[in-house]
Short mmCIF file of the C-alpha atoms (twelve columns), coordinates in Angstrom:
data_MODEL
# 
_entry.id   MODEL 
# 
loop_
_atom_site.group_PDB 
_atom_site.id 
_atom_site.type_symbol 
_atom_site.label_atom_id 
_atom_site.label_alt_id 
_atom_site.label_comp_id 
_atom_site.label_asym_id 
_atom_site.label_seq_id 
_atom_site.Cartn_x 
_atom_site.Cartn_y 
_atom_site.Cartn_z 
_atom_site.pdbx_PDB_model_num 
ATOM 1  C CA . MET A 1  15.784  -4.193  2.516   1 
ATOM 2  C CA . ALA A 2  17.232  -2.229  0.067   1 
ATOM 3  C CA . GLU A 3  15.127  0.824   1.202   1 
ATOM 4  C CA . SER A 4  15.231  1.613   5.041   1 
ATOM 5  C CA . TYR A 5  11.386  2.992   6.037   1 
ATOM 6  C CA . LYS A 6  12.331  4.147   9.133   1 
ATOM 7  C CA . GLY A 7  10.320  6.948   10.856  1 
ATOM 8  C CA . GLN A 8  7.949   6.427   7.897   1 
ATOM 9  C CA . ALA A 9  4.023   5.511   7.555   1 
ATOM 10 C CA . VAL A 10 2.849   2.801   5.560   1 
ATOM 11 C CA . GLY A 11 -0.229  3.121   4.122   1 
ATOM 12 C CA . VAL A 12 -1.703  -0.277  3.003   1 
ATOM 13 C CA . PHE A 13 -4.664  -1.620  0.637   1 
ATOM 14 C CA . GLU A 14 -5.941  -4.939  -0.752  1 
ATOM 15 C CA . MET A 15 -8.200  -4.792  -3.886  1 
ATOM 16 C CA . ASP A 16 -9.724  -8.224  -5.068  1 
ATOM 17 C CA . THR A 17 -8.188  -7.331  -8.417  1 
ATOM 18 C CA . LEU A 18 -4.250  -6.591  -10.100 1 
ATOM 19 C CA . VAL A 19 -6.243  -3.591  -11.770 1 
ATOM 20 C CA . ALA A 20 -7.933  -1.900  -9.182  1 
ATOM 21 C CA . CYS A 21 -4.317  -2.312  -7.647  1 
ATOM 22 C CA . PHE A 22 -3.012  -0.622  -10.406 1 
ATOM 23 C CA . VAL A 23 -4.951  1.962   -10.810 1 
ATOM 24 C CA . GLY A 24 -5.426  2.746   -6.969  1 
ATOM 25 C CA . LEU A 25 -1.478  2.659   -7.226  1 
ATOM 26 C CA . ASP A 26 -1.630  5.030   -10.239 1 
ATOM 27 C CA . ALA A 27 -3.457  7.975   -8.452  1 
ATOM 28 C CA . ALA A 28 -1.248  7.099   -4.955  1 
ATOM 29 C CA . ALA A 29 1.880   8.071   -6.593  1 
ATOM 30 C CA . LYS A 30 0.740   11.409  -8.614  1 
ATOM 31 C CA . THR A 31 -0.863  12.893  -5.760  1 
ATOM 32 C CA . ALA A 32 1.754   12.917  -3.149  1 
ATOM 33 C CA . ALA A 33 5.123   12.334  -1.685  1 
ATOM 34 C CA . ILE A 34 5.434   8.343   -1.668  1 
ATOM 35 C CA . LYS A 35 7.174   5.443   -2.435  1 
ATOM 36 C CA . VAL A 36 6.166   1.322   -3.274  1 
ATOM 37 C CA . GLN A 37 7.715   -0.577  -0.550  1 
ATOM 38 C CA . ASN A 38 6.155   -3.388  -2.059  1 
ATOM 39 C CA . ILE A 39 2.470   -5.290  -3.925  1 
ATOM 40 C CA . GLU A 40 2.304   -8.687  -2.922  1 
ATOM 41 C CA . ARG A 41 -0.458  -10.804 -5.030  1 
ATOM 42 C CA . ASN A 42 -2.877  -13.365 -3.247  1 
ATOM 43 C CA . ARG A 43 -1.911  -16.428 -4.887  1 
ATOM 44 C CA . LEU A 44 -5.125  -18.083 -4.597  1 
ATOM 45 C CA . LYS A 45 -6.957  -14.826 -5.635  1 
ATOM 46 C CA . ALA A 46 -6.219  -12.528 -8.435  1 
ATOM 47 C CA . GLY A 47 -5.791  -9.783  -6.293  1 
ATOM 48 C CA . ALA A 48 -3.240  -7.932  -4.190  1 
ATOM 49 C CA . CYS A 49 -1.789  -6.075  -1.183  1 
ATOM 50 C CA . VAL A 50 -0.172  -2.847  -1.618  1 
ATOM 51 C CA . LYS A 51 2.216   -1.161  0.660   1 
ATOM 52 C CA . ILE A 52 2.987   2.787   0.137   1 
ATOM 53 C CA . ARG A 53 5.602   4.700   2.646   1 
ATOM 54 C CA . GLY A 54 5.538   8.725   3.053   1 
ATOM 55 C CA . SER A 55 5.133   10.927  5.436   1 
ATOM 56 C CA . VAL A 56 1.546   10.418  7.638   1 
ATOM 57 C CA . SER A 57 -0.169  12.995  5.890   1 
ATOM 58 C CA . ASP A 58 1.282   11.966  2.180   1 
ATOM 59 C CA . VAL A 59 0.076   8.274   2.778   1 
ATOM 60 C CA . GLU A 60 -3.179  9.960   4.507   1 
ATOM 61 C CA . ALA A 61 -3.569  11.507  1.033   1 
ATOM 62 C CA . ALA A 62 -2.051  8.833   -1.267  1 
ATOM 63 C CA . MET A 63 -4.224  5.722   0.298   1 
ATOM 64 C CA . ALA A 64 -7.571  8.755   -0.232  1 
ATOM 65 C CA . ALA A 65 -6.618  8.989   -3.894  1 
ATOM 66 C CA . ALA A 66 -5.898  5.847   -4.495  1 
ATOM 67 C CA . LEU A 67 -9.022  4.314   -2.796  1 
ATOM 68 C CA . LYS A 68 -11.487 6.560   -4.858  1 
ATOM 69 C CA . ALA A 69 -9.343  5.895   -8.349  1 
ATOM 70 C CA . ALA A 70 -9.999  2.095   -7.923  1 
ATOM 71 C CA . GLU A 71 -13.213 1.494   -6.417  1 
ATOM 72 C CA . PRO A 72 -14.621 1.288   -10.467 1 
ATOM 73 C CA . TYR A 73 -11.892 -1.844  -10.828 1 
ATOM 74 C CA . GLY A 74 -12.432 -3.925  -8.184  1 
ATOM 75 C CA . LYS A 75 -13.510 -4.755  -4.282  1 
ATOM 76 C CA . LEU A 76 -11.359 -3.228  -1.153  1 
ATOM 77 C CA . THR A 77 -10.884 -5.722  0.808   1 
ATOM 78 C CA . SER A 78 -9.329  -4.342  3.255   1 
ATOM 79 C CA . SER A 79 -7.156  -0.981  4.145   1 
ATOM 80 C CA . THR A 80 -5.341  0.781   6.798   1 
ATOM 81 C CA . VAL A 81 -2.782  3.960   7.328   1 
ATOM 82 C CA . ILE A 82 -0.005  2.653   10.310  1 
ATOM 83 C CA . ALA A 83 1.528   6.769   11.135  1 
ATOM 84 C CA . SER A 84 4.918   4.789   13.158  1 
ATOM 85 C CA . PRO A 85 4.919   0.627   12.511  1 
ATOM 86 C CA . SER A 86 6.519   -0.801  15.478  1 
ATOM 87 C CA . GLU A 87 9.731   -2.262  15.093  1 
ATOM 88 C CA . ASP A 88 8.018   -5.892  15.091  1 
ATOM 89 C CA . ALA A 89 5.465   -4.396  12.461  1 
ATOM 90 C CA . GLU A 90 8.461   -3.412  10.494  1 
ATOM 91 C CA . LYS A 91 9.608   -6.868  10.903  1 
ATOM 92 C CA . ALA A 92 6.874   -8.685  9.813   1 
ATOM 93 C CA . MET A 93 6.581   -6.483  6.680   1 
ATOM 94 C CA . TYR A 94 9.654   -6.980  5.902   1 
ATOM 95 C CA . MET A 95 9.030   -10.874 5.942   1 
ATOM 96 C CA . THR A 96 6.260   -11.348 3.369   1 
ATOM 97 C CA . ALA A 97 7.488   -8.687  1.013   1 
ATOM 98 C CA . ASN A 98 8.130   -10.509 -2.114  1 
ATOM 99 C CA . LYS A 99 6.938   -13.828 -0.680  1 
# 
């Protein structure tokens, strides 16, 4: 991993269209001090999964903005904020990046 996200919260959202993901991601980045960890395109469907990192408050604010902005463009499949990912969760997130 080129960048360490140790100690940062992670926000993850999955939408059924790429357009919805990018609209949501744009809103997230404009709302709070977050970094994009990665975007994983669903190879079987049109959508994608977006992972953003930052402080808990920034990730929560960014996620709220992302989901609201993306709503008109696609269906939310799932979303969550993990305030303090475990070491195993960090490894799993890294293993799925860019796959």
